[in-house]
FIMAR-544122 format. One line per 3 residues: number of its first residue (from 0); for each residue x, y, z of N, C-alpha, C. Coordinates in Angstrom, 2 decimals. Example, Ala and Ser with C-alpha at 12.3 -4.5 7.8 and 13.67 -1.06 7.14 Angstrom:
<pts>
0	13.19:-5.69:7.80:12.30:-4.50:7.80:13.20:-3.30:7.80 ~ 12.85:-2.25:7.08:13.67:-1.06:7.14:12.90:0.03:7.87
</pts>
This chain:
<pts>
0	104.47:125.90:94.99:104.39:124.73:95.85:104.34:125.19:97.30 ~ 103.46:124.64:98.07:103.29:125.07:99.45:104.31:124.37:100.33 ~ 105.00:125.12:101.20:105.98:124.55:102.10:105.51:124.82:103.53
3	104.58:124.02:103.99:103.97:124.20:105.30:104.65:123.26:106.28 ~ 105.49:123.80:107.19:106.29:122.97:108.05:105.73:122.88:109.47 ~ 104.47:123.15:109.62:103.87:123.10:110.95:103.74:121.66:111.42
6	104.01:121.44:112.69:103.66:120.16:113.29:102.15:120.16:113.48 ~ 101.51:119.02:113.25:100.05:118.99:113.31:99.60:117.89:114.25 ~ 98.32:117.90:114.51:97.69:116.80:115.22:97.03:115.91:114.19
9	97.43:114.65:114.12:96.83:113.74:113.17:95.43:113.40:113.63 ~ 94.40:113.72:112.78:93.02:113.45:113.16:92.76:111.99:113.37 ~ 93.40:111.13:112.56:93.12:109.70:112.65:93.78:109.07:113.87
12	94.75:109.76:114.47:95.45:109.20:115.61:94.98:109.83:116.91 ~ 94.63:111.11:116.84:94.21:111.83:118.03:95.34:111.92:119.03 ~ 96.57:112.18:118.56:97.74:112.11:119.42:98.49:113.42:119.34
15	98.81:114.00:120.48:99.65:115.19:120.49:101.07:114.78:120.15 ~ 101.68:115.47:119.17:102.98:115.08:118.67:104.05:115.98:119.27 ~ 105.08:115.37:119.82:106.17:116.14:120.40:107.48:115.54:119.96
18	108.50:116.35:119.91:109.84:115.87:119.62:110.48:115.43:120.93 ~ 110.89:114.15:121.01:111.39:113.62:122.27:112.75:112.95:122.12 ~ 113.40:113.10:120.98:114.60:112.33:120.74:115.79:112.86:121.54
21	116.85:112.04:121.58:117.99:112.28:122.44:118.66:113.60:122.14 ~ 119.24:114.17:123.21:120.05:115.36:123.06:119.31:116.65:123.25 ~ 117.97:116.63:123.36:117.19:117.86:123.48:116.62:117.97:124.88
24	117.34:118.64:125.73:116.83:118.89:127.08:115.80:120.00:127.03 ~ 116.06:121.02:126.22:115.15:122.15:126.05:114.55:122.06:124.66 ~ 113.24:121.87:124.56:112.59:121.71:123.27:112.74:122.95:122.38
27	112.97:124.11:123.00:113.09:125.35:122.23:114.53:125.57:121.72 ~ 115.43:124.68:122.07:116.81:124.84:121.66:116.97:124.35:120.22 ~ 117.13:125.25:119.28:117.21:124.88:117.87:118.46:124.10:117.56
30	119.50:124.14:118.45:120.71:123.38:118.20:120.45:121.89:118.27 ~ 119.31:121.48:118.83:118.98:120.06:118.92:118.50:119.51:117.60 ~ 118.17:120.33:116.63:117.63:119.88:115.36:118.53:120.32:114.21
33	118.44:119.56:113.11:119.20:119.90:111.91:118.23:119.96:110.73 ~ 118.62:120.75:109.76:117.79:120.89:108.56:118.08:119.74:107.58 ~ 117.04:119.29:106.89:117.20:118.32:105.81:116.05:118.51:104.83
36	116.19:117.94:103.66:115.11:117.98:102.68:114.74:116.56:102.28 ~ 113.50:116.39:101.87:113.01:115.09:101.38:112.21:115.33:100.11 ~ 112.52:114.54:99.09:111.82:114.62:97.82:110.88:113.42:97.70
39	109.62:113.69:97.40:108.60:112.65:97.30:108.17:112.51:95.85 ~ 108.29:111.28:95.33:107.95:111.00:93.94:106.89:109.91:93.88 ~ 105.85:110.15:93.09:104.79:109.18:92.88:105.19:108.26:91.73
42	105.23:106.95:91.99:105.60:105.97:90.96:104.39:105.08:90.70 ~ 103.85:105.15:89.50:102.68:104.35:89.12:103.13:103.13:88.33 ~ 103.03:101.95:88.93:103.31:100.69:88.26:101.96:100.03:87.99
45	101.52:100.00:86.75:100.18:99.53:86.43:100.13:98.91:85.03 ~ 99.12:98.08:84.84:98.83:97.50:83.52:97.57:98.10:82.93 ~ 97.08:99.21:83.50:95.76:99.74:83.11:95.62:99.93:81.60
48	96.56:100.64:80.99:96.45:100.92:79.56:96.47:99.65:78.73 ~ 97.35:98.72:79.07:97.44:97.46:78.34:96.15:96.66:78.48 ~ 95.61:96.60:79.68:94.38:95.84:79.91:93.20:96.44:79.15
51	93.06:97.75:79.18:91.97:98.41:78.45:92.07:98.14:76.95 ~ 93.26:98.26:76.41:93.43:98.11:74.97:93.35:96.65:74.52 ~ 93.74:95.73:75.38:93.72:94.32:75.04:92.32:93.72:75.15
54	91.67:93.95:76.29:90.36:93.32:76.54:89.24:94.10:75.86 ~ 89.37:95.42:75.80:88.31:96.24:75.21:88.83:96.96:73.97 ~ 89.58:96.22:73.15:90.18:96.84:71.97:89.33:96.80:70.72
57	88.21:96.07:70.75:87.36:95.97:69.56:86.57:97.24:69.35 ~ 86.13:97.46:68.11:85.36:98.67:67.80:84.08:98.72:68.60 ~ 83.47:97.57:68.84:82.21:97.53:69.60:82.40:97.91:71.06
60	83.66:97.88:71.54:83.95:98.17:72.95:84.35:99.62:73.19 ~ 84.32:100.45:72.13:84.90:101.79:72.26:84.23:102.61:73.36 ~ 82.90:102.53:73.49:82.21:103.34:74.49:82.49:102.82:75.90
63	82.51:101.49:76.05:82.83:100.91:77.35:84.27:101.24:77.74 ~ 85.19:101.17:76.78:86.59:101.48:77.06:86.76:102.93:77.50 ~ 86.13:103.84:76.80:86.24:105.25:77.17:85.63:105.52:78.53
66	84.49:104.89:78.80:83.81:105.11:80.08:84.65:104.58:81.24 ~ 85.21:103.38:81.10:86.01:102.80:82.18:87.30:103.58:82.39 ~ 87.93:103.99:81.29:89.15:104.79:81.40:88.88:106.10:82.14
69	87.78:106.74:81.81:87.42:107.99:82.47:87.10:107.75:83.94 ~ 86.42:106.65:84.23:86.05:106.33:85.61:87.28:106.12:86.48 ~ 88.35:105.58:85.91:89.55:105.24:86.67:90.65:106.29:86.59
72	90.33:107.46:86.03:91.39:108.45:85.80:92.00:108.96:87.11 ~ 91.24:108.96:88.20:91.78:109.41:89.48:92.28:108.24:90.33 ~ 92.15:107.02:89.82:92.64:105.85:90.54:94.05:105.51:90.06
75	94.17:105.22:88.78:95.49:104.91:88.20:96.13:106.21:87.73 ~ 96.62:106.96:88.67:97.20:108.28:88.40:98.38:108.50:89.32 ~ 99.46:109.06:88.78:100.63:109.33:89.61:100.60:110.76:90.16
78	99.41:111.29:90.32:99.25:112.64:90.85:98.93:112.56:92.33 ~ 99.76:113.17:93.15:99.55:113.17:94.59:98.80:114.42:95.03 ~ 97.77:114.24:95.79:97.00:115.38:96.31:97.42:115.67:97.75
81	96.83:115.01:98.70:97.23:115.18:100.09:98.36:114.21:100.42 ~ 99.31:114.67:101.23:100.48:113.87:101.60:100.62:113.87:103.12 ~ 100.70:112.68:103.72:100.84:112.54:105.17:102.19:111.89:105.47
84	102.96:112.53:106.34:104.30:112.07:106.67:104.39:111.71:108.14 ~ 105.13:110.65:108.45:105.35:110.25:109.84:106.79:109.80:110.01 ~ 107.37:110.13:111.17:108.75:109.77:111.48:108.74:109.01:112.81
87	109.26:107.78:112.78:109.26:106.91:113.96:110.68:106.67:114.45 ~ 110.82:106.54:115.76:112.11:106.19:116.35:112.49:104.79:115.88 ~ 113.66:104.66:115.27:114.09:103.37:114.74:115.09:102.66:115.65
90	115.36:103.24:116.82:116.37:102.64:117.70:115.81:102.28:119.07 ~ 115.44:103.26:119.86:115.01:103.00:121.23:113.60:102.42:121.29 ~ 112.77:102.75:120.31:111.38:102.29:120.31:110.87:102.41:118.88
93	109.57:102.20:118.71:108.95:102.43:117.40:107.95:103.58:117.48 ~ 108.15:104.43:118.48:107.18:105.49:118.76:107.24:106.61:117.73 ~ 106.09:107.21:117.49:105.98:108.34:116.57:106.68:109.55:117.16
96	107.51:110.22:116.36:108.24:111.40:116.80:107.76:112.68:116.14 ~ 107.26:112.56:114.95:106.78:113.76:114.27:105.84:113.34:113.15 ~ 104.86:114.20:112.86:103.96:113.98:111.72:103.66:115.31:111.06
99	103.54:115.28:109.74:103.22:116.48:108.96:102.20:116.13:107.89 ~ 101.45:117.12:107.47:100.56:116.98:106.32:100.83:118.12:105.34 ~ 100.75:117.80:104.05:100.98:118.79:103.01:99.95:118.63:101.91
102	99.69:119.71:101.22:98.94:119.66:99.98:99.96:119.51:98.86 ~ 100.13:118.31:98.38:101.17:118.02:97.40:100.77:118.56:96.03 ~ 99.65:118.10:95.49:99.10:118.57:94.21:100.15:118.55:93.09
105	100.82:117.41:92.98:101.88:117.26:91.97:102.27:115.79:91.89 ~ 103.10:115.45:90.92:103.64:114.10:90.85:104.90:113.96:91.69 ~ 105.52:115.07:92.04:106.68:115.06:92.93:106.73:116.39:93.67
108	107.31:116.36:94.85:107.42:117.58:95.66:108.57:117.42:96.64 ~ 109.22:118.53:96.97:110.33:118.53:97.92:110.01:119.45:99.07 ~ 110.27:118.98:100.29:109.98:119.77:101.49:111.22:119.86:102.36
111	111.41:121.02:102.97:112.48:121.23:103.93:111.93:121.00:105.33 ~ 112.68:120.27:106.16:112.21:119.94:107.50:113.36:120.01:108.49 ~ 113.01:119.91:109.78:114.00:119.90:110.86:113.66:118.77:111.82
114	114.69:118.02:112.20:114.53:116.95:113.19:115.84:116.79:113.96 ~ 115.77:116.16:115.10:116.97:115.84:115.86:117.78:114.76:115.15 ~ 119.09:114.81:115.20:119.91:113.74:114.61:119.58:112.41:115.26
117	119.23:111.42:114.44:118.77:110.15:114.99:118.48:109.20:113.82 ~ 118.19:107.95:114.14:117.74:106.97:113.14:116.22:106.90:113.19 ~ 115.59:107.02:112.02:114.14:107.03:111.92:113.66:105.99:110.91
120	112.44:105.56:111.08:111.69:104.92:110.01:110.67:105.95:109.55 ~ 110.78:106.34:108.30:109.90:107.37:107.76:108.85:106.72:106.87 ~ 107.59:107.11:107.04:106.52:106.61:106.18:105.78:107.79:105.55
123	105.21:107.54:104.37:104.46:108.58:103.66:103.21:107.95:103.04 ~ 102.12:108.70:103.06:100.86:108.27:102.47:100.33:109.39:101.59 ~ 99.83:109.04:100.41:99.25:110.03:99.51:97.84:109.63:99.13
126	96.97:110.63:99.01:95.60:110.48:98.51:94.67:109.74:99.46 ~ 94.92:109.85:100.76:94.03:109.23:101.75:92.71:110.00:101.83 ~ 92.79:111.31:101.71:91.56:112.10:101.74:90.68:111.72:100.55
129	89.40:111.62:100.79:88.41:111.25:99.76:88.57:109.81:99.28 ~ 89.21:108.96:100.08:89.43:107.57:99.68:88.24:106.68:100.01 ~ 87.16:107.25:100.53:85.96:106.46:100.78:86.07:105.64:102.05
132	86.03:104.29:101.96:85.99:103.46:103.16:87.34:103.25:103.82 ~ 88.40:103.88:103.33:89.75:103.67:103.85:90.18:104.87:104.68 ~ 90.79:104.60:105.83:91.30:105.67:106.69:92.62:105.24:107.31
135	93.34:106.20:107.88:94.58:105.91:108.59:94.23:105.51:110.02 ~ 94.74:104.37:110.47:94.49:103.93:111.84:95.81:103.70:112.55 ~ 95.73:103.58:113.89:96.95:103.42:114.67:97.85:104.61:114.47
138	99.14:104.38:114.49:100.07:105.44:114.16:100.88:105.95:115.31 ~ 100.53:105.59:116.56:101.35:106.03:117.68:102.70:105.33:117.68 ~ 102.75:104.18:117.02:104.03:103.52:116.76:103.96:102.91:115.37
141	105.12:102.58:114.81:105.16:102.15:113.41:104.44:100.83:113.18 ~ 104.38:99.97:114.20:103.75:98.66:114.03:102.24:98.76:113.83 ~ 101.63:99.82:114.34:100.17:99.95:114.24:99.74:100.91:113.13
144	100.69:101.56:112.50:100.38:102.56:111.46:99.86:101.83:110.23 ~ 98.59:102.05:109.86:97.98:101.24:108.81:96.96:102.04:108.01 ~ 96.71:101.56:106.80:95.55:101.95:106.02:94.50:100.88:106.24
147	93.35:101.25:106.77:92.34:100.27:107.14:91.01:100.58:106.46 ~ 90.41:99.54:105.94:89.09:99.65:105.33:88.04:99.50:106.43 ~ 86.93:100.20:106.32:85.89:100.10:107.34:85.42:98.66:107.50
150	85.07:98.31:108.73:84.67:96.95:109.05:83.18:96.78:108.81 ~ 82.83:96.11:107.72:81.43:95.88:107.38:81.35:94.72:106.41 ~ 80.16:94.11:106.33:79.97:93.00:105.39:80.07:93.46:103.94
153	79.59:94.68:103.68:79.65:95.27:102.35:80.20:96.68:102.47 ~ 81.17:97.03:101.64:81.81:98.34:101.73:81.79:99.00:100.36 ~ 81.84:100.34:100.32:81.93:101.03:99.03:83.29:100.79:98.37
156	83.34:101.04:97.10:84.59:101.01:96.36:85.50:102.14:96.83 ~ 86.81:101.92:96.81:87.76:102.97:97.18:87.62:104.15:96.22 ~ 87.78:105.35:96.76:87.55:106.54:95.95:88.79:107.15:95.33
159	89.99:106.72:95.75:91.23:107.28:95.22:92.25:106.17:95.01 ~ 93.26:106.46:94.22:94.42:105.59:94.13:95.35:105.91:95.28 ~ 95.50:104.96:96.22:96.29:105.17:97.42:97.75:104.85:97.15
162	98.65:105.69:97.67:100.08:105.47:97.49:100.77:105.50:98.85 ~ 101.79:104.63:99.02:102.49:104.54:100.30:103.99:104.45:100.07 ~ 104.76:104.77:101.12:106.21:104.63:101.08:106.72:104.43:102.49
165	107.89:103.80:102.57:108.58:103.67:103.83:110.08:103.75:103.55 ~ 110.83:104.43:104.44:112.25:104.64:104.19:113.01:104.74:105.51 ~ 114.01:103.85:105.75:114.89:104.05:106.91:115.74:105.30:106.68
168	115.84:106.14:107.69:116.60:107.38:107.58:117.54:107.50:108.78 ~ 118.77:107.87:108.53:119.67:108.24:109.62:120.06:109.69:109.42 ~ 119.56:110.53:110.27:119.79:111.96:110.17:121.05:112.30:110.96
171	122.07:112.77:110.25:123.35:113.09:110.88:123.34:114.52:111.42 ~ 124.38:114.84:112.17:124.47:116.20:112.72:124.81:117.22:111.66 ~ 125.40:116.76:110.55:125.71:117.69:109.46:124.43:118.12:108.76
174	124.45:119.33:108.26:123.27:119.87:107.59:123.31:119.53:106.10 ~ 122.16:119.70:105.45:122.10:119.57:104.01:121.81:118.18:103.49 ~ 121.40:117.25:104.34:121.07:115.92:103.84:119.78:115.94:103.03
177	119.73:115.11:101.99:118.54:114.98:101.16:118.16:113.51:101.05 ~ 116.87:113.22:101.18:116.36:111.86:101.10:115.34:111.77:99.98 ~ 115.43:110.68:99.20:114.48:110.42:98.13:113.47:109.38:98.60
180	112.18:109.72:98.50:111.11:108.85:98.98:110.20:108.52:97.79 ~ 110.09:107.23:97.48:109.27:106.78:96.35:107.98:106.17:96.87 ~ 106.86:106.69:96.37:105.55:106.18:96.76:104.99:105.29:95.65
183	104.40:104.16:96.06:103.84:103.20:95.11:102.39:102.91:95.46 ~ 101.63:102.52:94.44:100.19:102.32:94.58:99.88:101.14:95.50 ~ 98.83:101.29:96.31:98.48:100.28:97.30:97.16:99.58:97.03
186	96.36:100.05:96.05:95.10:99.37:95.75:95.02:99.02:94.27 ~ 93.90:98.44:93.85:93.77:97.89:92.50:92.30:97.93:92.10 ~ 91.99:97.38:90.91:90.62:97.49:90.42:90.22:96.26:89.63
189	88.94:95.90:89.75:88.34:94.82:88.96:87.11:95.37:88.26 ~ 86.95:95.05:86.97:85.81:95.56:86.20:85.12:94.41:85.47 ~ 83.81:94.50:85.40:82.99:93.55:84.63:82.30:94.32:83.52
192	82.53:93.89:82.28:81.93:94.53:81.11:81.08:93.48:80.40 ~ 79.77:93.73:80.30:78.87:92.72:79.73:77.95:93.32:78.67 ~ 77.76:92.54:77.61:76.77:92.85:76.58:75.43:92.27:77.06
195	74.38:93.08:77.07:73.11:92.65:77.64:72.02:92.39:76.60 ~ 72.32:92.46:75.31:71.27:92.38:74.29:70.58:91.02:74.24 ~ 71.28:89.96:74.68:70.68:88.62:74.62:69.60:88.42:75.69
198	69.63:89.25:76.73:68.68:89.08:77.84:67.60:90.15:77.76 ~ 66.56:89.87:76.98:65.50:90.86:76.75:64.67:91.10:78.01 ~ 64.69:90.17:78.97:63.86:90.30:80.17:64.63:90.89:81.36
201	65.87:91.30:81.14:66.67:91.87:82.22:66.12:93.24:82.61 ~ 65.94:93.44:83.91:65.43:94.73:84.42:66.45:95.47:85.27 ~ 67.50:94.81:85.66:68.51:95.46:86.48:69.65:94.51:86.80
204	70.75:95.06:87.32:71.92:94.25:87.63:72.72:94.90:88.76 ~ 73.18:94.09:89.69:74.05:94.54:90.78:75.33:93.70:90.75 ~ 76.46:94.33:91.06:77.75:93.64:91.00:78.58:94.02:92.22
207	79.30:93.05:92.75:80.26:93.29:93.83:81.41:92.31:93.68 ~ 82.53:92.62:94.28:83.69:91.73:94.23:84.13:91.42:95.66 ~ 84.87:90.33:95.83:85.28:89.91:97.16:86.56:89.11:97.10
210	87.19:88.93:98.27:88.44:88.18:98.35:89.65:89.05:98.58 ~ 89.43:90.28:99.01:90.52:91.25:99.09:90.93:91.56:100.53 ~ 92.13:92.12:100.67:92.63:92.53:101.98:91.76:93.64:102.54
213	91.79:93.77:103.85:91.02:94.82:104.52:91.91:95.89:105.15 ~ 93.22:95.65:105.19:94.12:96.68:105.73:95.54:96.42:105.24 ~ 96.39:97.42:105.41:97.80:97.31:105.06:98.63:98.06:106.09
216	99.59:97.40:106.71:100.50:98.09:107.62:101.57:98.79:106.78 ~ 101.73:100.08:107.03:102.53:100.92:106.13:104.02:100.63:106.27 ~ 104.49:100.35:107.48:105.92:100.20:107.71:106.52:99.03:106.95
219	105.74:97.95:106.75:106.28:96.78:106.04:105.56:96.50:104.73 ~ 104.57:97.31:104.36:103.77:97.19:103.14:103.07:95.84:103.03 ~ 102.77:95.21:104.14:102.07:93.93:104.14:100.56:94.14:104.27
222	99.80:93.31:103.55:98.33:93.38:103.60:97.80:92.34:104.58 ~ 96.65:92.65:105.14:96.04:91.78:106.13:94.59:91.51:105.75 ~ 94.12:90.31:106.07:92.81:89.85:105.62:91.92:89.50:106.81
225	90.67:89.91:106.72:89.71:89.56:107.76:89.33:88.08:107.63 ~ 88.78:87.53:108.71:88.38:86.12:108.68:87.28:85.90:107.63 ~ 86.40:86.88:107.50:85.36:86.82:106.47:85.60:87.97:105.50
228	85.67:87.62:104.21:85.92:88.65:103.21:84.69:89.54:103.03 ~ 84.84:90.85:103.10:83.70:91.73:102.80:83.45:91.80:101.30 ~ 82.25:92.20:100.94:81.92:92.46:99.55:82.22:93.93:99.26
231	82.88:94.19:98.14:83.18:95.56:97.71:82.24:95.89:96.56 ~ 81.41:96.90:96.75:80.45:97.27:95.71:81.16:97.68:94.43 ~ 80.62:97.24:93.31:81.11:97.65:91.99:80.01:98.45:91.32
234	79.99:99.75:91.50:78.90:100.55:90.93:78.93:100.53:89.41 ~ 77.76:100.76:88.83:77.67:100.82:87.37:78.28:102.12:86.87 ~ 79.08:102.02:85.84:79.75:103.17:85.23:78.91:103.67:84.07
237	78.68:104.96:84.01:77.89:105.53:82.92:78.61:105.37:81.60 ~ 77.92:104.79:80.60:78.46:104.59:79.25:77.60:105.37:78.27 ~ 78.22:106.13:77.39:77.48:107.03:76.50:76.63:106.30:75.48
240	77.09:105.16:75.00:76.38:104.47:73.91:76.81:103.02:73.89 ~ 76.23:102.24:72.99:76.59:100.85:72.84:75.71:99.94:73.69 ~ 75.94:98.63:73.54:75.11:97.63:74.23:75.75:97.11:75.50
243	76.93:97.60:75.87:77.65:97.05:77.02:77.40:97.87:78.29 ~ 77.30:97.15:79.40:77.25:97.76:80.72:78.58:97.51:81.42 ~ 79.01:98.48:82.22:80.31:98.42:82.88:80.12:98.58:84.39
246	80.74:97.69:85.15:80.72:97.74:86.61:82.16:97.66:87.09 ~ 82.50:98.45:88.10:83.90:98.56:88.48:84.05:98.75:89.99 ~ 84.93:97.97:90.59:85.27:98.13:92.01:86.75:98.47:92.14
249	87.08:99.20:93.21:88.46:99.51:93.57:88.66:99.04:95.00 ~ 89.71:98.28:95.24:89.90:97.65:96.55:91.38:97.44:96.82 ~ 91.68:96.90:98.00:93.01:96.38:98.26:93.21:95.11:97.44
252	94.44:94.62:97.31:94.70:93.43:96.50:94.11:92.15:97.11 ~ 94.15:91.08:96.30:93.73:89.76:96.76:94.90:89.06:97.44 ~ 94.64:87.89:97.97:95.73:87.03:98.42:96.61:86.68:97.23
255	97.88:86.40:97.54:98.85:86.13:96.48:99.79:85.04:96.98 ~ 99.90:83.90:96.28:100.82:82.86:96.72:102.26:83.36:96.87 ~ 102.61:84.39:96.11:103.95:84.95:96.19:104.10:85.95:97.34
258	103.00:86.23:98.06:103.02:87.20:99.14:102.36:88.49:98.70 ~ 101.38:88.95:99.46:100.63:90.15:99.09:101.34:91.39:99.64 ~ 102.00:92.11:98.77:102.73:93.32:99.15:102.51:94.38:98.08
261	102.94:95.60:98.39:102.93:96.66:97.39:103.89:96.29:96.26 ~ 103.46:96.55:95.02:104.27:96.21:93.84:105.19:97.38:93.50 ~ 106.50:97.11:93.46:107.46:98.16:93.15:108.30:97.84:91.91
264	108.34:96.58:91.49:109.18:96.25:90.32:108.37:96.41:89.04 ~ 109.07:96.67:87.95:108.39:97.05:86.72:108.63:96.10:85.55 ~ 109.37:95.02:85.75:109.70:94.12:84.64:108.48:93.31:84.21
267	107.92:92.56:85.14:106.71:91.77:84.85:105.90:91.67:86.13 ~ 105.42:92.79:86.63:104.81:92.81:87.97:103.48:92.08:88.08 ~ 102.80:91.84:86.95:101.46:91.27:87.04:101.35:89.88:86.41
270	102.48:89.31:86.04:102.48:87.93:85.56:102.43:87.00:86.77 ~ 101.54:86.01:86.72:101.40:85.10:87.85:100.81:83.78:87.39 ~ 101.20:82.70:88.05:100.60:81.40:87.81:99.32:81.29:88.62
273	98.46:80.36:88.21:97.24:80.13:88.97:97.56:79.47:90.30 ~ 96.81:79.89:91.32:96.92:79.26:92.63:96.12:77.96:92.63 ~ 96.28:77.17:93.66:95.53:75.92:93.76:94.06:76.17:94.09
276	93.78:77.28:94.75:92.41:77.58:95.13:92.02:78.97:94.63 ~ 90.73:79.26:94.69:90.22:80.56:94.26:90.74:81.66:95.17 ~ 91.20:82.76:94.56:91.75:83.90:95.31:90.75:85.03:95.46
279	89.95:85.28:94.41:88.97:86.36:94.51:87.84:86.11:93.52 ~ 86.73:86.85:93.70:85.53:86.61:92.92:84.83:87.92:92.57 ~ 84.03:87.85:91.49:83.07:88.89:91.16:81.69:88.25:91.20
282	80.76:88.86:91.92:79.39:88.36:92.03:78.46:89.29:91.26 ~ 77.65:88.72:90.38:76.69:89.50:89.60:75.28:88.98:89.86 ~ 74.34:89.90:90.05:72.94:89.56:90.33:72.06:90.26:89.29
285	71.47:89.47:88.40:70.65:90.01:87.32:69.18:89.81:87.66 ~ 68.44:90.91:87.73:67.00:90.86:87.99:66.25:90.72:86.67 ~ 65.24:89.84:86.66:64.47:89.56:85.46:63.03:90.02:85.60
288	62.34:90.14:84.47:60.98:90.70:84.45:59.99:89.85:85.25 ~ 60.27:88.54:85.41:59.34:87.68:86.16:59.55:87.76:87.67 ~ 60.45:88.65:88.10:60.69:88.83:89.53:61.81:87.99:90.10
291	62.40:87.11:89.32:63.49:86.28:89.80:64.83:86.98:89.62 ~ 65.84:86.46:90.31:67.20:86.98:90.23:68.14:85.83:89.92 ~ 69.03:86.04:88.97:70.06:85.05:88.62:71.39:85.52:89.18
294	72.01:84.66:89.99:73.33:84.97:90.56:74.42:84.27:89.74 ~ 75.44:85.03:89.36:76.62:84.44:88.73:77.84:84.78:89.58 ~ 78.66:83.77:89.90:79.92:83.98:90.61:81.06:83.69:89.65
297	81.89:84.68:89.44:83.05:84.57:88.56:84.29:84.47:89.45 ~ 84.96:83.33:89.41:86.05:83.04:90.34:87.39:83.01:89.60 ~ 88.41:83.57:90.26:89.74:83.64:89.65:90.80:83.10:90.60
300	91.76:82.38:90.02:92.86:81.80:90.79:94.16:82.56:90.62 ~ 94.16:83.57:89.75:95.34:84.43:89.63:95.15:85.66:90.51 ~ 96.19:86.10:91.20:96.03:87.22:92.12:95.74:88.54:91.41
303	95.05:89.42:92.13:94.88:90.80:91.70:95.79:91.63:92.59 ~ 96.80:92.25:91.99:97.86:92.91:92.75:97.69:94.42:92.78 ~ 98.40:95.05:93.71:98.38:96.50:93.81:98.82:97.10:92.48
306	98.06:98.08:91.99:98.35:98.73:90.72:97.75:98.05:89.52 ~ 97.09:96.92:89.71:96.59:96.12:88.59:95.11:96.39:88.31 ~ 94.76:96.34:87.03:93.37:96.35:86.58:93.08:95.01:85.91
309	92.01:94.35:86.33:91.55:93.14:85.66:90.15:93.40:85.12 ~ 89.97:93.22:83.81:88.67:93.38:83.17:88.15:92.00:82.77 ~ 86.97:91.66:83.21:86.29:90.45:82.76:85.21:90.89:81.76
312	85.34:90.41:80.53:84.40:90.78:79.48:83.51:89.58:79.16 ~ 82.21:89.83:79.02:81.29:88.74:78.71:79.95:89.24:78.25 ~ 78.93:88.43:78.46:77.57:88.80:78.08:76.58:88.16:79.05
315	75.38:88.69:79.07:74.30:88.14:79.89:73.41:87.30:78.97 ~ 73.23:86.01:79.29:72.42:85.15:78.42:70.94:85.28:78.75 ~ 70.11:84.48:78.08:68.65:84.60:78.20:68.15:84.35:79.61
318	68.88:83.56:80.39:68.46:83.25:81.76:68.96:84.26:82.78 ~ 69.76:85.22:82.32:70.32:86.21:83.24:71.71:85.86:83.74 ~ 72.27:84.75:83.28:73.61:84.34:83.71:74.68:85.11:82.94
321	75.75:85.44:83.61:76.88:86.10:82.96:77.81:85.02:82.40 ~ 78.13:85.13:81.14:79.01:84.18:80.46:80.25:84.92:79.97 ~ 81.38:84.23:79.93:82.62:84.84:79.47:83.49:83.80:78.78
324	84.30:84.26:77.83:85.27:83.40:77.16:86.65:83.49:77.81 ~ 86.75:84.25:78.89:88.03:84.41:79.59:88.39:83.08:80.26 ~ 89.47:82.46:79.82:89.86:81.15:80.31:90.35:81.19:81.76
327	90.65:82.38:82.28:91.10:82.49:83.67:89.93:82.51:84.65 ~ 88.71:82.57:84.13:87.53:82.77:84.98:86.67:81.53:85.00 ~ 86.35:81.03:86.21:85.41:79.93:86.38:84.04:80.53:86.71
330	82.98:79.98:86.11:81.64:80.55:86.23:80.72:79.58:86.97 ~ 80.02:80.09:87.97:79.02:79.32:88.71:77.72:80.11:88.69 ~ 76.60:79.45:88.33:75.32:80.14:88.15:74.26:79.54:89.08
333	73.48:80.41:89.72:72.33:80.01:90.52:71.09:80.71:89.98 ~ 70.20:79.96:89.32:68.94:80.52:88.84:67.98:80.70:90.01 ~ 67.10:81.67:89.88:66.11:81.97:90.93:66.78:82.09:92.29
336	67.86:82.83:92.29:68.60:83.08:93.53:67.78:83.94:94.47 ~ 67.96:83.71:95.77:67.34:84.54:96.80:68.30:84.67:97.96 ~ 68.22:85.74:98.75:69.10:85.87:99.91:69.02:84.61:100.79
339	70.16:84.09:101.17:70.22:82.86:101.94:70.63:81.69:101.08 ~ 70.45:81.81:99.76:70.92:80.78:98.84:72.32:81.17:98.39 ~ 73.27:80.30:98.59:74.64:80.64:98.23:75.36:79.46:97.62
342	76.10:79.73:96.56:76.99:78.73:95.96:78.40:79.31:95.88 ~ 78.78:80.08:96.88:80.09:80.70:96.87:81.19:79.65:96.87 ~ 82.21:79.89:96.08:83.39:79.05:96.08:84.29:79.50:97.22
345	84.74:78.57:98.09:85.60:78.98:99.21:86.84:79.70:98.72 ~ 87.22:80.75:99.42:88.41:81.52:99.06:89.56:81.18:99.98 ~ 90.75:81.25:99.45:91.96:81.07:100.25:92.29:79.61:100.51
</pts>
């Protein structure tokens, strides 16, 4: 395990990091700092296995199930790769006092560090590298420290399972303190699995999902939503055999009447009642041999939460419309759809 204790410059912040806490007149005076250790554990709270086995449990779904499971193996995983740590002043201000980066490459890791005795708010992020449209923004103080999705009308699917943590810490003058830091998943996934044999004239299909948060402030684990929801591309997943096509997006969670936050409890984290209005949607565009496109909007009133996988299973009918027996999904179809024609159901 690598124990790299160098102070670094955070690329996403562009901020020179210095220790400025009380009691240190001379920065080189080691008596101003005390040793402590912190243990970081990845906690995966998910319904992925249950959802795959329940929705795609039939023999005819075996290839789609294997393909989707393989596609999501680096998303729903408690394996931490890169780890970013930040320590903020919890008393005089919310300013950043120290930041570190480590190659974790494990489900848990312990690091030895030194800081001045003080009260801190400590945050941790895992798997930000290679996450696609998500990056760390702000960070000079705890209020602006966030995971932010790129600002665009259409964005790629997230490339990693993102994990976050926050922990109030009071570092005493005594040595040997140990802190346990638990990281929980911050994004989720929606998949559309369709049988296409009924639509002999289908020449292609595009899928995207929408209705999701665009950023999350790390210190309070709260998600934030843009005025206009971006579309998150759901690329087609390669399936070895069978008649089913699989499309999958990874994004931040949807709005939630109970409050959109990181999920940390494990009793029934994904049980939810329907909201009064639509919370999120999957849009499917089926191209036909005659040059027309059929748009199907699949709308859901139950939230999609951090750590959750929702699979919508259905088929494409003769007109190119996506049909499903899922009672949680409302279906709206526009034949001969063209850009500028919209039957979107209002969200939120």
